[in-house]
VOGU-3710 file (C-alpha; in Angstrom, 3 decimals, decimal comma):
1> mssarariaa> -171,993/-0,867/-56,354  -174,216/-2,589/-53,790  -176,786/-4,201/-56,486  -173,940/-5,941/-58,386  -172,493/-7,212/-54,865  -176,144/-8,667/-54,219  -176,559/-10,217/-57,778  -173,115/-11,931/-57,339  -174,075/-13,013/-53,952  -177,579/-14,399/-55,156
11> rllavaalaa> -175,577/-16,230/-57,988  -173,019/-17,830/-55,569  -175,909/-18,844/-53,200  -177,784/-20,250/-56,132  -174,623/-22,152/-57,061  -174,114/-23,412/-53,469  -177,768/-24,678/-53,359  -177,501/-26,659/-56,811  -174,200/-28,532/-55,301  -175,720/-29,154/-52,359
21> ltagcfqpmy> -178,915/-30,786/-54,006  -176,743/-32,951/-56,388  -173,848/-33,977/-53,912  -175,970/-36,914/-53,091  -175,981/-38,374/-56,267  -172,795/-38,327/-57,165  -171,001/-41,618/-56,313  -167,468/-42,544/-57,893  -167,543/-45,923/-60,155  -164,889/-47,567/-58,214
31> aeradgapgl> -166,229/-46,707/-55,074  -167,068/-49,095/-52,114  -170,775/-49,689/-51,867  -172,379/-48,666/-48,426  -175,443/-51,096/-49,106  -173,335/-54,457/-49,128  -173,726/-54,811/-53,075  -170,778/-55,478/-54,983  -168,780/-52,732/-56,155  -167,779/-52,201/-59,667
41> reklmgveip> -164,365/-53,688/-58,948  -166,297/-57,227/-57,897  -168,210/-57,184/-60,884  -165,152/-56,617/-63,306  -163,301/-59,186/-61,269  -165,920/-61,652/-62,222  -165,264/-61,507/-65,881  -163,624/-64,633/-67,453  -161,346/-63,992/-70,379  -160,768/-67,262/-72,518
51> pvdkpnasrd> -157,923/-67,528/-74,756  -158,424/-65,918/-78,409  -158,800/-68,494/-81,123  -155,845/-67,895/-83,140  -153,639/-70,374/-85,183  -150,453/-71,070/-82,410  -147,220/-69,499/-83,224  -148,899/-67,022/-85,478  -148,589/-63,207/-85,218  -152,367/-63,274/-84,512
61> arvgveirna> -151,760/-65,682/-81,747  -149,081/-62,982/-80,050  -151,471/-60,202/-80,301  -154,501/-62,253/-79,025  -152,271/-62,987/-75,854  -151,062/-59,484/-75,432  -154,679/-58,044/-75,615  -155,976/-60,847/-73,182  -152,817/-59,969/-70,824  -153,630/-56,357/-71,086
71> lafklygsat> -157,362/-56,579/-70,495  -157,014/-58,997/-67,681  -154,703/-56,744/-65,956  -156,988/-53,815/-66,337  -159,980/-55,977/-64,869  -158,162/-57,596/-62,212  -155,185/-55,740/-61,243  -152,684/-57,463/-59,754  -155,389/-60,312/-58,488  -156,752/-63,166/-60,302
81> gmppthrlvl> -160,149/-62,794/-60,254  -162,993/-63,857/-58,683  -165,487/-66,763/-59,480  -166,708/-65,879/-62,911  -169,937/-64,738/-63,309  -169,661/-63,650/-67,189  -167,265/-64,821/-70,060  -165,907/-62,035/-72,585  -165,321/-63,776/-76,130  -162,800/-61,474/-78,333
91> rfattrssli> -162,711/-61,837/-82,143  -160,329/-59,542/-83,844  -158,782/-58,901/-87,083  -155,422/-57,206/-88,158  -154,182/-54,719/-90,626  -151,027/-53,243/-91,940  -150,404/-50,974/-94,472  -147,688/-48,480/-95,972  -147,891/-44,899/-95,502  -144,873/-43,554/-96,878
101> vdpntglpss> -142,659/-45,424/-99,454  -138,860/-44,467/-99,940  -138,833/-43,654/-103,896  -135,192/-44,993/-103,796  -135,702/-48,335/-101,911  -138,976/-48,992/-102,498  -139,179/-49,853/-98,762  -141,933/-48,174/-96,485  -140,609/-45,500/-94,100  -143,889/-45,226/-92,307
111> enygidaqyn> -146,617/-47,799/-91,590  -150,095/-48,083/-90,098  -151,110/-51,010/-87,662  -154,660/-51,809/-87,018  -156,929/-54,151/-85,027  -160,576/-54,465/-85,353  -161,823/-56,405/-82,352  -165,433/-57,448/-81,608  -166,374/-58,874/-77,854  -169,370/-60,619/-76,506
121> lvdlatnksv> -170,123/-60,627/-72,958  -171,856/-63,834/-72,100  -174,036/-63,958/-68,569  -172,962/-67,568/-67,484  -176,090/-67,853/-65,142  -178,068/-67,965/-68,033  -175,604/-68,609/-70,770  -177,103/-65,401/-72,869  -175,295/-62,265/-74,344  -175,982/-59,674/-72,401
131> mtgttfsrvt> -173,729/-57,087/-74,289  -171,893/-57,066/-77,460  -169,658/-54,375/-78,980  -166,943/-53,428/-81,295  -163,596/-51,379/-81,363  -160,947/-50,584/-83,400  -157,264/-49,412/-82,855  -154,934/-47,872/-85,522  -151,134/-46,807/-84,505  -148,482/-45,472/-86,948
141> ydmpgsyqrf> -145,079/-46,715/-86,492  -141,892/-45,269/-88,310  -138,703/-47,614/-89,240  -135,445/-45,816/-88,397  -133,356/-46,828/-91,952  -134,694/-48,793/-94,474  -132,057/-51,453/-94,171  -132,453/-51,782/-90,417  -134,489/-55,028/-90,440  -134,278/-55,710/-86,631
151> arsrafrdae> -135,541/-51,921/-85,845  -138,020/-52,586/-88,399  -139,219/-55,811/-86,576  -139,283/-54,110/-83,034  -140,983/-51,072/-84,272  -143,738/-53,241/-86,002  -143,930/-55,238/-82,598  -144,009/-52,338/-80,439  -147,052/-51,037/-82,714  -148,786/-54,343/-82,315
161> draaneiaen> -148,075/-53,881/-78,124  -149,556/-50,542/-78,436  -152,614/-51,439/-80,681  -153,556/-54,382/-78,177  -153,222/-52,286/-75,227  -155,799/-49,416/-76,613  -158,153/-52,243/-77,467  -157,979/-53,707/-74,005  -158,596/-50,038/-72,682  -161,663/-49,315/-74,771
171> iqtrlasfft> -163,291/-52,850/-73,861  -162,478/-52,084/-70,137  -163,921/-48,516/-70,244  -167,401/-50,381/-71,776  -167,459/-53,138/-69,687  -166,875/-50,893/-66,614  -170,086/-48,635/-68,306  -171,917/-51,587/-68,667  -171,637/-52,927/-64,840  -172,188/-49,566/-63,652
181> agt> -175,060/-48,673/-65,700  -176,656/-51,682/-67,111  -176,533/-50,820/-70,693
//
């Protein structure tokens, strides 16, 4: 019985020693830096997001504004940002497809909305691309009743907003990874 306790004590001691060795290596992503270097929050606030190039008054222009606003809030929070060090250029395309069609009316009762986005982070000091990437979002939405056109329109708009927010979240996560790890 004592040999079992000794093994458990040895294992706990090994775990505690390993934890003590790795404790100095861990630093939270959004923590303030002790060496005075800019932290991740400051680096993200230096990213300029120009307007997305889409035709005015189009649905894609509204989605572009939604992506840009969501991304700006995720990068800057409630602040307006700092002097820009990088520019993030966005391009995207949208898709819409019917998943379930009512056989009596021929109208869809469930649809899928998607956004495929490409982004390019440009260093303003050198005017060179430092990171490129792609991301996508697919959301499904239901129409409550085949003849309720306003409910149908609102469901479509909500799907656009959810997809735009997901795109912004994906890009913000990738930017945080780039500014933390440098790759």
